[in-house]
N, C-alpha and C positions, 0 to 999 in steps of 0.2 A: 504494500500500500504506500502511496506517495506520502512523504513526511508532512506535506502541507495539509493532508486530509486527516490528521489526527493530532491530538495533544497527549503527550506522554508524561506520566508522573515518574520521574527518575529516582527520587529519593524520598524518604519519609514513610510513614505508615500508609496502609491502604486507605482510600477515601471513605468517609462515612456518608452514606446516602440517606436523606430524610425524605420520606414519601410526601408528596404534595396532593392533597385532596381537591378534586374538581376545580372550579373557578376558571380563570383564563387559560390554565394549563390544558384543559380539555380541548379548547379551540386550537391551540398550537400543536397538540399531539394527535390531531385527527388522523385517522387511517383506517384500513380495512379491519384491523384488530384492535381490541382494547389493550392499552398498555399502562404500566405504572410509570408515573413521572416522579423523579426525585431530584433534589438539589444537593450539591456538594460544595463545600467552601474550601478553597485551596490557597495557600500563600504562594506568591510568585514574585519574580523580579521583573517580569515583562507582561503584566496583565493586559494593557491596551493592545499590544501586538498579538496576543493570543486571541482576544476578542475579534480583532481584524481578520485573523486567519479563519475564524468561524464564518464571519460575514462574507469573506471572499468565496469560501466553499458554497455557501447558501446562494450567493448571487449567480453562481454557475450551476445551480440546481444539483449540487453534490452533497453527499453526507460527510460529516466529520465525526470522528470517534474520540472518546476518551480512553486511552490505554493505561492500565494500571496493573499492579501485581496484587492478587488476592491474598488474604491471610494465609492460605495454604501454599503460597508461592507460585501459583499459576498466573500467566499473563491473560488478562481479560480486556475486552473492549465493550463499550456501550455507546450508542449514538447520542450525540449532543444535540439538543433541540433549541437551547437558548443559552446566552452567555452574557456576563456583565463583569466589569472590573471596577473596583473601588479602592480608595485609599483608607487605611486604618492606622492606628497607633503602631501596629506591628509591621506595617509596610503595605504592599499591594495585596489585595485579596481578589481572587477570581471565583465568581459564582457560576457554576455550570448546572443547567437543568438537563437531565438525561433520561432516556427511556431505559427502564430496568426490567429485565425479564422476570416472570413470576417466580422462577426457581431461585432468584437472587434476593427476593424480598424476605426479610427477617423482621418479625414484629416484636417490638419491645414496648412494654407498658411503663409509663411514668405516672405515678400517682401524686406527683408534686411534693414528695417528702424528701428532705435531705437526710444525709446520714446522721446529722445532729438530731433530727426528729426521732430517730430510732432509739436514742438514749432515753427518751421520755417513757418508753414502754418497759425499760429495764428497771426503773426506779419505782418500786411499789410503795415507798414510804408515804406518798401522798394519798394512798388509799387505805392506810391503816385505820383512819377514823371511821371508815365505812364497813370494814370487814372484822367480824368477830370470829376469831379462830375456834371458839367453843361452840359456835352455832352449827347445829346438825342440818340445817336447811330444811326445805320442804320434804316431807316423807321420811325424815330421820337420816338422810344421807349426809355424810360429812363432806364439806366442800374443801 
């Protein structure tokens, strides 16, 4: 594949893909098959040039791929459908929206709890006023 038709992550950990539900993404990702669209954020030294590479491919009605190494060490590619470069305190950031195959989707649940919140459940002292250790509970069962 022509080097101009892909963006390759050459160092660092594998990208993290966050699924994007519906909205404008549905219109951009139209096609004969339903696809999952995800965004990934990457630090880069040449964000505007990489976005221009995407625009150049799309102007010529060509696909452009994100090439990366998966956690198991395999080279993988996913098609890029949108790109944006921004400046941050850490340098240039490249946002890439990609089509992710179903087998690549891994669902993780976040209940909005930090690790600090878990400590609240380990400390039973705040419940000592409410629990009588001698109470046998309903039906005589000890709790």
